[in-house]
N, C-alpha and C positions, 0 to 999 in steps of 0.2 A: 097495227099499225102507227096508235099513236106514241107508241112506247119507240116504231123507229124515229118520226120524228121528234120525237124527245131528245132522243140521245143523236142527231144530227149536228146542232148546235155545241153540243162535247163532246165531236170527234172532229168538225172541226177543229174548234179552241186547242186540241190535242194534237192535232196536223200544226195547226201558225206555231207551237211553241215549239215541238220539234224541231221545225223548218228556222227558227230564229235559234236555238240549239247550236245545231249543223253552220249557221253560219257563222256566231261565238270563235266555232273552232276551228273555220275555215282562217278568220281573222288570226287566232293565233297562230298554224301554222304557218301559212304565207309570210308573216311577220317574222318569224323564227326560221323557215327555210327557202323563202321565197315560193315564187311561184311554182316554177318550171321542177323545182327538186320537190315538193308538197303529190303528195299523192291522198286519193279520196279514203284508204287504207288508213290513212294517217288521220285524214281529218275524220270519217268515223269516229276511233280508237282518241282521241280527245274529247268528240261531243259525248263518248261514255256511250257506243248504240255498234251494231253488229253492223262491216257493210253491207249485208242486204236493209235491213232499215234506209242506211243513208239513198241506197240505190229505190225508196221508194218514193221520195222524193226531188231527186235528183238522176240524172243519168252520167253524170260524167262530171271532171274538175269546173269545165267550162264555164258550164250552168250554176254550180257554186259562187265562181268569181263572178257569171254577171249578175247574179242574186245580189250579194255581197254587193256590187258598187251599184245598183238600185234603189239597195237598203243604206250607202252614204250619201246618194241622193238624196232621198226621203228627208237623211236627217235636216243636211243643209239645208233641204226646203227650210224647213221646222227654224233653223238660225234665223235667216235672210228674215225670212217674216217677223223675227223679233228686234235685232237687231237693224235694221235697215227698215220699219215701219214708220210714218210720221211723227205718232209719239215719241222717237227715239231720233229722230233726224233731228227732231226740238230741241232735243238737251243741251246743258252748254258742248263747246266743241271736242273739248277734251273729255268728255265726260260717255260725250259718243264714242270716240275713237276707243276710250279702255275698256268700254262695252263689244266695238267689233272686234277688234284685237281680242279680247280676251274668252267670249264665244269661240271662233274660229282656231285659237288655237288649244284651245280644252278640246275640242273634238275631233283634233291631230294628233293630241297624245293619248286622245280614248283611244284613237283608230290608226295604231301603227302598222297597218296590212297598207292603208291609202294607198300612199305613194308607193307599198311593191306592187301596185296597179298598175295606179296613173301612169307612171314611169315607163312598163311594160306591159303595157296591155295586153294577157293572148290571146285575145282576136281582137276581128274587125267590130264584129258589135260593141266588145266591152272597150272597144277603142271610139268607136262611136259616140259613147256615156260618155265617157271621160273629156273627149273633148268638148263637149258639152261642158264639163265644170265649171275651167278657166269665163270663156263668157257669160255663164248664166249671173256670175259673183261681179264683171264686170258693169253687165248692166245693172247691176244692182244699186254699185257703187253708182254708178250717170243716175238712176233714180233718186236715191239717199243726197249726192251734191243738189240737185235739182231742185231739193226741197231744202235744203239750207243756201244756198244761193241761185235764184231764178236768175239773175242778171247775168250769171257767167257762160258765158256764148257755151254752145254743146260742142264743136271742137275744144273747145279746154276742160270739160269733163271728159270728155272721153279719152281725154289726154291722162290728162288726173289718176282716172279710174282704170286705166291700163299699168301706170306706173303703181298704182297698188295692189295689182293682182300680180300683177311681177315678181312685190313683195311677200305676198303671201305663194306666189307658188315656192320663193327658194328660201325661207328662214327660218318657217318653220319644219324645214328636215335640219338644219342646221341646230335646231330647240329641241327636238328627240334625240341625236347623238350628244347633246348638253346630260351634265349634270346637275342635281336640283335647284344649287346654288348659282350657279351658271344662268337657268336657263332663266333664272326672274330676272337676272340681268340682261338677257339676252333677251325677254319680252321688252323689258320695258324700253330698251334701245331701241324697239322696233316702234315703240308709243311716241318716241320724242323724236325721233325719223318722222311719223306721217306729220305727226303735228303739228313740228317746223315745214314741209313741205307742204302742207295743206293748206295750214291756218293764212295765208294770206292772200286765198283763193275763199275760203270758204268761213274762217274763223268771224 
């Protein structure tokens, strides 16, 4: 009995590792082929496992997509907790914006399948998850703006946050499509645009 209890955490850890490897593989396949063309067999092959092993953890492709979006959400929460913390929001304004842009662009570059699932959610449940992401980013922007400029009217905070979120919904797509040299230029332009727009309110 004691041996069985000792083995449980090991099996659980292995299961979590296998799930992570399946999600990593799914991200690669979705980014390369799109969700509609991808199959569970291709995801299993990318993960280096049999389809049967994949089905021990996920019943179908939609479950994988849902788990992947959940992982994106959790990772973004970690990013937000860093770049929108009270400490970060009190940095010199340009430094704070640099942190936000660099962190969010890094997330998009690391997760090329994000926009595949965000732009065309494969189910209502996945759509419900992706629909919350821009709202969550807007909430964090508004809170950060409130820390920096408590005098700013709530309506202006909302409008400024809305514009910032719209930029982050569109510009990362262009960055992903660009070559390395142009990526740097686009990121620099995004920082300049945000700085010039927001500094009169928050600088």
